[in-house]
Steps between C-alpha positions, in 0.01 A plus 500: 500500500276353768277716716563252783803268476333262745135399508399358838181304456252353739383160378140422592248726324778708349676249273258206523125489554516281809274618781173447316610177331725333760537658845138587571363162384761334724395723790132414451574127479711509818248703697215268405700209639652648814334836580143462368379811684738726307361636174667769292407615152771545238472877544544469878797270448660758270428785743644324804811398309536865406463622856587377762687230300512124469626413851239717668235361265552151636569588864271797565224465240476121486601446863780247441780440743854522364516119490171477311623755249810289438277198442299699247826604336593135445158434346544804275850390392367163390203659320721745311718214373208383288354835389699728269371857455517674164714807440304811408503574127781745425716418803728273297563778247594744779747256654654409166545866408654577839754221453560587135600851602742369762280550802453287809188326629446433870201336670390581856206284594305324773513183288783248526795529262450149364142586401602831347764329286246234398250768397765684299598176319142394431413846363821522295625808684869594524646381831537775762847615604401500869207360699399572858223258594294392799771259614701804616498569877197712599716806564626485140161473325287782365435759636853487646748696286753214496416373147542845345815577695652170392398558139670840496808356667520207257468712186672813630191710437338802661135506612391703197636232266240251626125488444288290733181372336243348735124475542490513880590731787796298643692562178416868513608522865830326421579725205408816689724404793791430264454815291432292189246617237177299507245417233164350594383205293127559469410221261430222755173632641249786497460540875438871576679501838822369345486710184424821691792452739742415221395790278522749787832385643716330241571766241498239224186293444443275200162341437635277222825321424510690172506834686803385698673385183442836331634683806815290518594481133270728304260360242673191359 
């Protein structure tokens, strides 16, 4: 018997350790070339992705126009092709156990589906049943409830049968709006602002992957 028949996972910094090892280095490299007056530390980059979110980070914090942001996106897409993040230790075991017990795995991410599938293959993770990536129209991306509504419709499930696991506020906002239980993934960083918000608002907060595993399946 599964506690949650469907696990809905964020990708970056929930399943794979990607911001510190891929996305932030790409950001720094791009800014040095094209926006040399913009300097953000890794902690600032994490915080702005948390709130107000990635689009506002580039437009409001970095001062890019929409066209410039799309140019950065193309640079990022090419960079990501050649840099594969590692899955967090223990994530593979969670996904395998979920599938073994007949459960579903869904990914809702601000990365592209092709990169998510590549990361799953390279880290030997079981392929997700559904993916909602950045290629979706803006109105269908996190924090919009569309991915969760479609997941429930596809699998014939109720909100309480899903668990959304994410390290950032857009995932929390999406789950809250859809009435879906939410668990905060606290293993990507130790930034007080993010951890405090997640602990105070999310109900479920896990500092390690192992804590999430124990919650989902008991001590295996």
